[in-house]
C-alpha positions in Angstrom: 131.9 -19.6 213.8 132.2 -16.0 214.6 129.9 -13.0 214.2 130.9 -9.4 215.1 128.7 -7.0 216.9 128.7 -3.5 215.5 127.4 -0.5 217.4 126.0 -2.6 220.2 123.5 -4.0 217.8 123.1 -7.5 219.3 119.8 -8.2 217.4 121.5 -7.8 214.0 124.4 -10.0 215.1 122.0 -12.6 216.4 120.2 -12.7 213.0 123.5 -13.1 211.1 124.5 -15.9 213.5 121.2 -17.7 213.0 121.5 -17.3 209.2 125.0 -18.8 209.3 123.9 -21.7 211.4 121.0 -22.3 209.1 123.3 -22.4 206.0 125.7 -24.8 207.8 122.7 -27.1 208.7 123.3 -27.1 212.4 119.6 -26.8 213.3 118.7 -29.6 211.0 121.5 -31.8 212.4 120.3 -31.1 216.0 116.7 -32.0 215.2 117.9 -35.3 213.6 120.0 -36.2 216.6 117.2 -35.6 219.1 116.1 -39.3 218.7 117.8 -42.4 217.7 117.5 -43.3 214.1 117.9 -46.9 213.0 120.8 -47.5 210.5 118.3 -48.7 207.9 116.1 -45.7 208.2 119.2 -43.4 208.2 120.4 -45.0 204.9 117.0 -44.7 203.3 116.7 -41.0 204.3 120.2 -40.3 203.0 119.5 -41.9 199.7 116.3 -40.1 199.3 118.1 -36.8 200.0 120.7 -37.6 197.4 118.0 -38.4 194.8 116.3 -35.1 195.7 119.6 -33.1 195.4 120.4 -34.7 192.0 117.0 -33.9 190.6 117.2 -30.3 191.8 120.6 -30.0 190.2 119.3 -31.5 186.9 116.3 -29.2 187.0 118.6 -26.1 187.6 120.9 -27.2 184.8 118.1 -27.7 182.4 116.7 -24.3 183.3 120.0 -22.6 182.7 120.4 -24.2 179.3 116.9 -23.0 178.4 115.2 -26.4 178.1 112.4 -25.6 180.5 
């Protein structure tokens, strides 16, 4: 990942870097890896996340089609 610094504006470059890392999910992944997670807990969490994503996608699709 690369961020360019323009006109010695390091603060702006740092904000851009943090935004990119946030979008990539690096912070979330670091937080999850701080402690061991049992495989059964990990599987349940991932399934819950998949359900959440599917519901969100269906909600957005229904909203685009004018149902809601």
